[in-house]
VEXDREN-2710 file (C-alpha; in Angstrom, 1 decimal):
% VEXDREN-2710
k/r/px/py/pz
1/MET/-173.7/-80.1/78.4
2/LYS/-173.1/-78.1/81.6
3/ARG/-173.9/-74.4/81.2
4/PRO/-170.8/-72.2/81.6
5/THR/-170.4/-70.0/84.7
6/GLN/-167.1/-68.3/83.6
7/ALA/-167.0/-65.1/81.6
8/VAL/-163.9/-63.7/80.1
9/ILE/-163.7/-60.0/79.3
10/LEU/-161.2/-58.5/76.9
11/ALA/-160.2/-55.1/78.5
12/GLY/-156.7/-54.3/77.5
13/GLY/-156.8/-51.7/74.7
14/ARG/-155.7/-48.1/75.0
15/GLY/-159.0/-46.6/74.0
16/ARG/-157.4/-44.1/71.6
17/ARG/-160.8/-42.9/70.2
18/LEU/-161.6/-41.8/73.8
19/ARG/-158.2/-40.1/74.3
20/ALA/-159.7/-37.1/76.1
21/LEU/-161.2/-39.4/78.7
22/THR/-158.6/-42.2/78.8
23/ASP/-155.4/-40.4/79.7
24/ARG/-155.7/-41.6/83.2
25/ILE/-158.3/-44.4/83.1
26/PRO/-159.0/-47.3/80.7
27/LYS/-162.1/-47.0/78.7
28/PRO/-164.3/-49.5/80.6
29/MET/-163.9/-47.2/83.6
30/VAL/-165.7/-44.3/82.0
31/SER/-168.4/-43.4/84.4
32/PHE/-172.2/-43.3/83.7
33/HIS/-174.6/-42.3/86.5
34/GLY/-172.0/-42.8/89.2
35/LYS/-170.8/-46.3/88.0
36/PRO/-168.0/-47.3/85.6
37/PHE/-169.2/-48.8/82.4
38/ILE/-167.7/-52.2/83.1
39/ALA/-169.8/-52.4/86.4
40/TYR/-172.9/-52.7/84.2
41/LEU/-171.4/-55.6/82.4
42/LEU/-170.5/-57.4/85.6
43/GLU/-174.0/-56.9/87.0
44/ARG/-175.6/-58.3/84.0
45/LEU/-173.3/-61.4/84.1
46/ARG/-174.1/-61.9/87.8
47/ASP/-177.8/-61.5/87.2
48/GLN/-177.7/-64.1/84.3
49/GLY/-176.1/-66.7/86.5
50/PHE/-172.4/-66.3/85.9
51/GLU/-170.2/-66.8/88.9
52/ARG/-166.6/-66.1/87.8
53/VAL/-165.1/-63.4/85.6
54/LEU/-161.5/-63.4/84.2
55/LEU/-160.5/-59.8/83.1
56/LEU/-157.8/-59.7/80.5
57/LEU/-156.2/-56.3/81.2
58/GLY/-153.5/-54.1/79.6
59/TYR/-153.6/-50.4/79.5
60/ARG/-154.0/-49.0/83.0
61/GLY/-155.3/-52.3/84.2
62/ARG/-154.5/-51.6/87.8
63/VAL/-157.2/-49.0/87.9
64/ILE/-159.8/-51.8/87.2
65/GLN/-158.1/-54.2/89.7
66/ASP/-158.2/-51.5/92.5
67/GLU/-161.9/-50.8/91.8
68/PHE/-163.2/-54.3/91.8
69/GLY/-160.7/-56.4/93.8
70/ASN/-161.8/-60.0/94.1
71/GLY/-165.3/-59.2/93.1
72/LYS/-167.0/-60.2/96.3
73/GLY/-168.8/-56.9/96.7
74/HIS/-170.3/-57.4/93.2
75/GLY/-171.5/-61.0/93.8
76/LEU/-168.7/-62.5/91.6
77/ALA/-165.3/-64.1/91.9
78/ILE/-163.1/-61.9/89.7
79/GLU/-159.6/-62.8/88.6
80/TYR/-157.1/-60.8/86.4
81/SER/-154.5/-61.3/83.8
82/LEU/-152.4/-58.1/83.4
83/THR/-150.1/-58.0/80.3
84/SER/-148.7/-55.4/77.9
85/PRO/-151.2/-53.0/76.3
86/GLU/-149.6/-54.0/73.0
87/ASN/-150.9/-57.5/73.2
88/GLU/-153.6/-58.3/70.7
89/THR/-156.7/-60.3/71.7
90/GLY/-155.4/-63.7/70.5
91/ARG/-152.2/-63.4/72.6
92/ARG/-154.2/-62.3/75.7
93/LEU/-156.4/-65.4/75.4
94/GLY/-153.5/-67.7/74.6
95/LEU/-151.7/-66.6/77.8
96/VAL/-154.6/-67.6/80.0
97/TYR/-155.5/-70.9/78.2
98/ASP/-154.9/-73.0/81.4
99/ARG/-157.2/-70.7/83.4
100/LEU/-160.2/-71.2/81.0
101/ASP/-163.2/-73.5/81.5
102/GLU/-164.0/-76.0/78.8
103/ARG/-166.8/-73.6/77.7
104/PHE/-166.9/-69.9/78.6
105/MET/-168.4/-66.6/77.4
106/LEU/-166.2/-64.0/75.8
107/LEU/-167.2/-60.3/76.0
108/TYR/-165.6/-57.0/74.9
109/CYS/-165.2/-54.5/77.6
110/ASP/-166.7/-51.7/75.5
111/ASN/-170.0/-53.3/74.5
112/TYR/-173.1/-53.6/76.6
113/TRP/-176.1/-55.7/75.4
114/PRO/-179.0/-56.9/77.6
115/MET/-178.1/-60.6/77.3
116/GLN/-180.7/-63.2/78.1
117/PHE/-178.5/-66.2/78.6
118/ASP/-181.1/-69.0/78.7
119/SER/-182.1/-68.3/75.1
120/MET/-178.5/-68.1/74.0
121/TRP/-177.6/-71.4/75.7
122/GLU/-180.5/-73.2/74.1
123/ARG/-179.4/-72.2/70.6
124/TYR/-175.8/-73.0/71.3
125/GLN/-176.5/-76.4/72.7
126/ALA/-178.9/-77.3/69.8
127/SER/-176.3/-76.5/67.2
128/GLY/-173.6/-78.8/68.5
129/LEU/-171.0/-76.2/67.2
130/PRO/-167.9/-75.1/69.1
131/ALA/-168.6/-71.3/68.8
132/MET/-171.5/-68.9/68.7
133/THR/-171.2/-65.1/68.7
134/THR/-173.9/-62.4/69.0
135/VAL/-174.6/-60.4/65.9
136/TYR/-176.6/-57.1/65.9
137/ALA/-178.7/-57.0/62.8
138/ASN/-177.8/-53.4/62.1
139/SER/-180.9/-52.8/60.0
140/ASP/-180.9/-49.2/61.3
141/GLN/-177.3/-48.7/60.0
142/TYR/-176.3/-47.9/63.6
143/THR/-172.7/-48.5/62.6
144/ARG/-170.7/-50.1/59.8
145/SER/-171.3/-53.8/59.5
146/ASN/-168.5/-56.3/59.9
147/VAL/-170.2/-59.7/59.3
148/ARG/-172.4/-61.5/56.8
149/LEU/-174.7/-64.4/57.8
150/ASP/-175.8/-67.3/55.6
151/GLU/-179.4/-68.4/55.3
152/GLU/-179.0/-71.0/58.1
153/GLY/-177.7/-68.5/60.6
154/HIS/-174.0/-69.2/60.4
155/VAL/-171.4/-66.4/60.2
156/ALA/-170.3/-66.6/56.5
157/ALA/-167.8/-63.7/56.6
158/TYR/-166.0/-61.6/59.2
159/ASP/-164.2/-58.4/58.2
160/ARG/-162.4/-56.6/61.0
161/TYR/-161.9/-53.6/58.7
162/ARG/-165.5/-53.5/57.4
163/LYS/-164.5/-53.2/53.7
164/GLN/-166.0/-56.3/52.1
165/PRO/-169.1/-55.9/50.0
166/GLY/-172.4/-57.3/51.2
167/LEU/-171.7/-57.1/54.9
168/GLN/-174.8/-56.9/57.1
169/GLY/-174.6/-57.2/60.9
170/VAL/-172.2/-56.4/63.7
171/GLU/-170.3/-58.9/65.7
172/ILE/-170.6/-57.5/69.3
173/GLY/-169.0/-60.3/71.5
174/TYR/-171.2/-62.1/74.0
175/ALA/-169.7/-65.3/72.4
176/LEU/-170.1/-68.8/73.7
177/LEU/-166.9/-70.6/73.0
178/LYS/-165.3/-74.0/73.5
179/LYS/-161.8/-73.6/74.8
180/GLU/-160.3/-76.0/72.3
181/ILE/-160.9/-73.5/69.4
182/LEU/-157.9/-71.5/70.8
183/HIS/-155.7/-74.2/69.2
184/LEU/-156.6/-72.5/65.9
185/LEU/-154.4/-69.5/66.9
186/PRO/-151.0/-69.5/65.2
187/LYS/-148.0/-70.3/67.3
188/GLY/-146.1/-67.3/68.5
189/GLY/-146.5/-63.8/67.3
190/ASN/-149.3/-61.4/68.4
191/PRO/-152.5/-62.6/66.6
192/VAL/-155.9/-61.0/66.7
193/PHE/-158.3/-63.7/68.0
194/GLN/-161.3/-62.7/65.7
195/THR/-159.3/-62.6/62.5
196/GLU/-157.4/-65.8/63.1
197/VAL/-159.9/-68.0/64.9
198/TYR/-163.2/-66.8/63.5
199/SER/-161.9/-67.0/59.9
200/ARG/-161.0/-70.6/60.3
201/LEU/-164.3/-71.5/62.0
202/ILE/-166.1/-69.7/59.2
203/ALA/-164.3/-71.8/56.6
204/LYS/-165.7/-74.9/58.3
205/ARG/-169.2/-73.4/58.9
206/GLN/-168.6/-73.8/62.6
207/LEU/-169.3/-70.2/63.8
208/LEU/-173.0/-69.8/64.6
209/ALA/-174.6/-66.4/65.0
210/TYR/-177.0/-65.4/67.8
211/PRO/-178.9/-62.7/65.9
212/THR/-180.4/-59.8/67.8
213/GLU/-182.4/-56.6/66.8
214/HIS/-181.9/-55.1/70.3
215/ARG/-179.4/-52.3/70.0
216/TYR/-176.2/-52.6/71.9
217/TYR/-174.5/-49.7/73.6
218/SER/-170.8/-48.9/73.8
219/VAL/-167.9/-46.8/75.0
220/GLY/-166.0/-47.5/71.8
221/SER/-166.1/-43.9/70.5
222/LEU/-167.0/-40.4/71.8
223/GLU/-170.1/-40.1/69.6
224/ARG/-171.6/-43.2/71.2
225/LEU/-171.3/-41.9/74.8
226/VAL/-174.5/-39.8/74.6
227/LEU/-176.6/-42.7/73.5
228/THR/-175.0/-45.0/76.1
229/ASP/-175.7/-42.5/78.8
230/ALA/-179.4/-42.4/77.8
231/PHE/-179.6/-46.1/77.8
232/LEU/-178.0/-46.6/81.2
233/LEU/-180.0/-43.9/82.8
234/PRO/-182.5/-45.7/85.1
235/GLN/-185.9/-45.3/83.4
236/ARG/-189.4/-46.8/83.7
237/ALA/-191.5/-47.7/80.7
238/VAL/-194.4/-49.9/79.8
239/ILE/-195.4/-50.9/76.2
240/LEU/-199.0/-51.6/75.5
241/ASP/-201.2/-52.9/72.7
242/ARG/-204.1/-50.7/71.8
243/ASP/-207.3/-52.5/70.7
244/GLY/-208.5/-54.8/73.6
245/VAL/-206.2/-53.2/76.1
246/LEU/-207.1/-49.5/76.0
247/ASN/-210.3/-49.5/73.9
248/GLN/-213.0/-51.9/72.9
249/LYS/-211.8/-54.4/70.3
250/PRO/-213.7/-54.6/67.1
251/ARG/-214.9/-57.9/65.8
252/LYS/-212.3/-60.0/63.9
253/ALA/-211.3/-58.4/60.5
254/ARG/-213.0/-55.2/61.5
255/TYR/-211.3/-51.9/62.5
256/VAL/-211.8/-48.7/64.5
257/ARG/-212.0/-46.5/61.4
258/LYS/-213.1/-43.2/62.8
259/TRP/-212.8/-41.5/66.2
260/ASN/-216.6/-42.0/66.9
261/GLU/-216.0/-45.7/66.7
262/PHE/-213.2/-45.6/69.4
263/LYS/-214.6/-46.5/72.8
264/TRP/-212.3/-46.5/75.9
265/LEU/-212.4/-49.6/78.0
266/PRO/-213.6/-49.0/81.6
267/LYS/-210.9/-47.4/83.7
268/SER/-208.2/-47.8/81.0
269/ILE/-207.5/-44.1/81.2
270/GLU/-207.2/-44.4/85.0
271/ALA/-204.7/-47.2/84.5
272/LEU/-202.5/-45.1/82.4
273/SER/-202.8/-42.3/84.9
274/LEU/-201.6/-44.6/87.7
275/LEU/-198.6/-45.6/85.6
276/LYS/-197.8/-42.0/84.6
277/LYS/-197.9/-40.9/88.2
278/ALA/-195.5/-43.6/89.2
279/GLY/-193.0/-42.3/86.6
280/TYR/-193.5/-44.7/83.8
281/ARG/-193.1/-43.8/80.2
282/LEU/-196.0/-45.1/78.1
283/ILE/-195.7/-46.5/74.6
284/VAL/-198.4/-48.0/72.4
285/VAL/-197.7/-50.5/69.6
286/THR/-200.7/-51.6/67.4
287/ASN/-201.5/-53.5/64.3
288/GLN/-203.7/-51.5/62.0
289/ALA/-204.1/-53.5/58.7
290/GLY/-207.3/-51.6/58.0
291/VAL/-205.1/-49.0/56.2
292/ALA/-203.6/-51.6/53.8
293/ARG/-207.1/-53.1/53.3
294/GLY/-208.6/-49.8/52.3
295/GLU/-210.9/-49.6/55.3
296/MET/-209.3/-46.4/56.5
297/THR/-206.5/-44.0/55.6
298/HIS/-203.3/-43.0/57.3
299/ALA/-205.0/-39.7/58.0
300/ASP/-207.9/-41.4/59.7
301/LEU/-205.5/-43.4/61.9
302/GLN/-203.6/-40.2/62.8
303/THR/-206.8/-38.4/63.7
304/ILE/-207.9/-41.3/66.0
305/HIS/-204.5/-41.2/67.8
306/GLU/-204.6/-37.4/68.1
307/CYS/-208.1/-37.5/69.6
308/MET/-207.0/-40.4/71.9
309/GLN/-204.1/-38.2/73.1
310/ASN/-206.4/-35.3/73.7
311/ASP/-208.5/-37.4/76.0
312/LEU/-205.4/-38.6/77.8
313/ARG/-203.9/-35.1/78.2
314/ARG/-206.9/-34.0/80.1
315/GLN/-206.0/-36.6/82.6
316/ASP/-202.3/-36.0/82.5
317/SER/-201.9/-39.4/81.0
318/ALA/-200.7/-38.8/77.4
319/VAL/-198.6/-41.6/76.0
320/ASP/-195.1/-40.9/74.9
321/GLY/-195.1/-42.7/71.6
322/ILE/-197.5/-44.6/69.3
323/TYR/-196.2/-47.1/66.7
324/ALA/-198.6/-48.6/64.2
325/CYS/-198.1/-51.3/61.6
326/THR/-200.3/-50.4/58.7
327/HIS/-199.2/-53.3/56.4
328/GLY/-201.6/-56.0/55.3
329/TRP/-201.8/-59.5/56.8
330/ASP/-199.7/-61.1/54.1
331/ASP/-197.2/-58.3/53.3
332/GLY/-194.4/-60.1/55.1
333/CYS/-193.2/-57.1/57.1
334/ALA/-191.1/-57.2/60.2
335/CYS/-193.4/-54.9/62.2
336/ARG/-196.8/-56.6/62.3
337/LYS/-197.2/-58.5/65.5
338/PRO/-196.4/-61.3/66.3
339/ASN/-193.2/-60.0/64.8
340/PRO/-191.4/-57.7/67.2
341/GLY/-190.3/-54.9/64.8
342/LEU/-192.4/-52.2/66.5
343/LEU/-191.0/-53.0/69.9
344/TYR/-187.5/-52.7/68.5
345/LYS/-188.3/-49.4/66.9
346/ALA/-189.5/-48.1/70.3
347/GLN/-186.4/-49.5/71.9
348/ARG/-184.1/-47.6/69.6
349/ASP/-186.1/-44.3/69.8
350/PHE/-186.3/-44.3/73.6
351/HIS/-183.1/-46.3/74.4
352/LEU/-185.1/-48.9/76.4
353/ASP/-183.8/-52.1/77.9
354/LEU/-186.6/-54.4/76.6
355/THR/-185.7/-57.1/79.0
356/ARG/-186.8/-54.7/81.8
357/THR/-189.8/-53.2/79.9
358/PRO/-193.2/-54.9/80.4
359/PHE/-195.3/-55.4/77.3
360/VAL/-199.1/-55.7/77.9
361/GLY/-201.4/-57.2/75.3
362/ASP/-204.7/-59.1/75.0
363/ASN/-203.9/-62.0/72.7
364/GLU/-201.3/-64.6/71.8
365/SER/-200.0/-62.5/68.9
366/ASP/-199.0/-59.8/71.4
367/MET/-197.5/-62.3/73.8
368/ALA/-195.4/-63.8/70.9
369/ALA/-194.1/-60.3/69.9
370/GLY/-193.2/-59.4/73.5
371/GLN/-191.4/-62.7/74.1
372/SER/-189.5/-62.4/70.8
373/ALA/-188.3/-59.0/71.9
374/GLY/-187.3/-60.3/75.3
375/CYS/-189.9/-58.3/77.2
376/PRO/-191.7/-59.5/80.4
377/THR/-195.1/-60.1/78.8
378/PHE/-198.5/-59.7/80.5
379/LEU/-202.0/-60.7/79.2
380/VAL/-205.0/-58.6/80.1
381/GLY/-208.7/-59.1/79.2
382/PRO/-212.2/-58.9/80.5
383/ARG/-211.5/-60.8/83.7
384/ARG/-208.3/-58.9/84.3
385/PRO/-208.5/-55.5/82.8
386/LEU/-205.6/-53.1/82.4
387/TYR/-206.5/-51.2/85.6
388/LYS/-206.2/-54.3/87.8
389/TRP/-203.0/-55.2/86.1
390/ALA/-201.5/-51.7/86.7
391/GLN/-202.4/-51.9/90.4
392/SER/-200.8/-55.4/90.7
393/PHE/-197.8/-54.4/88.7
394/LEU/-197.1/-51.2/90.7
395/LEU/-197.5/-53.1/93.9
396/ALA/-195.0/-55.8/92.7
397/SER/-192.6/-53.1/91.6
398/MET/-192.6/-51.7/95.1
399/ARG/-191.6/-55.1/96.4
400/GLY/-188.8/-55.6/94.0
401/LYS/-187.7/-56.9/90.6
402/ASN/-188.3/-60.6/91.4
403/SER/-191.9/-59.9/92.3
404/VAL/-192.4/-58.1/88.9
405/LEU/-190.9/-61.0/86.9
406/GLN/-193.0/-63.5/88.8
407/MET/-196.2/-61.8/87.5
408/GLN/-195.6/-63.1/84.0
409/TRP/-196.0/-66.6/85.2
410/THR/-199.2/-65.9/87.3
411/ARG/-201.1/-63.7/84.8
END
C-alpha cells in the first residue's frame, strides 16, 4: 500500500465563536508569533512527508489563497476549492471527489496536533480498514468528549453534539481515509461528513481510532487561544530520569530513602547548568515505588527533591518540574515507566511538543516511555554520562534539527 502524499484540510467555516477576530479573516488565519495558525499545520505536513495539500475553503477563503498561493514558498503544492460558506463538510468533500487520491489525510483547519505519520501509517496498514481517525483520550477533561472506543480500538460511537452517555475521547481529525468511503454520503443535500460517513463506518466496525494522550491545540474558541499561544511559542525543554542519570542509582529493588543517601553523579549538576544556560527548561520524571512499598514516605521524597533543588539553585540550575510515580510495581497505573503518563502530564502542564522534546534515561524502561510519548530518546550511563550527552546535544542543536534527531540512532 503506497503511503499517501496528499492532505485535505477543511477550512470553510465562519468561525462564529471567534467573531471578534474573524470579521475580516477566516479563523485559520489567526496569527501566533508572527504566523497564521494554518501555517503551522502546513509545516507539519511538509515535515512529515506530505507533498500536496488541497484546501477546502469557504468564508473569506481568498485571504488564505492570497497568503499561500501555490505553496511553493512552503515546500508544498497547494490547491484550492472555494465554495459557499454555507456548505457543510460532506458537500465540500463531495465536490472535490475527482481531485482526491485513492488514500489521503483529512485535517480540520482549527486543530493542531504534533503528528508522527510513520506510526499512524503502520497502524492503518495493519488494520486493513478504509478509515482511521485520531482520538485524543481526554483523560484530563480538556473538553467535552464526542466519541467512545471499543476494547479493540475501533470508534464505537460518534456524537457531534456530545450528548450521549459514556463518551470518552475527542475526534480531532488527522484521519487517514480511503476515497471510496465518500460514496457513503447521501446524494444531494448538504450533509455533514462526520455524521453521515462515520456513523455508517461505525455500524460496520470499519472506523479505527488512532489514540493519543498528547494534547492537541486549537483556534476553535476564544478560551483556547491562550493555551495555543503557549504551545506554539518556540521553547526548549529536556526531560530527564533521576536515578542513574542525575544521581547514583541504588541496587535493584532499593531506593534513595533519605537525603543523605542521595549522591550526585560526577558533573551531572554541570550538565544541567549547561542546558540551563542554553535556555532549556528542565523536567525530571522518576519512578519511586519505594513509597508504595513502605520504604519511605511522600514527605521523605519531597524532602529529597527540595534538597536536590537547593543544590541546583546554588548553581543556577534548578529544574522546572519534578514528576514522580509513587505507585507499586503491580498497581497498573498509567504513570509508572515504561508507561508514558508522567511525560504526558509534563506536556500538558508546560505545553510541550513532545516530538521535539528529548527524553534522557538510563535503561530500557525509560527508552520505552520516551518512545511511547513520541520523544527523541537518549540513553546515558557510565560510559556516556549526562555531561557528555549534554555537550553533544548542544553541539548538534547548533547544527540543526536533523543533527539532533540523528543522535538517537548513534547513542
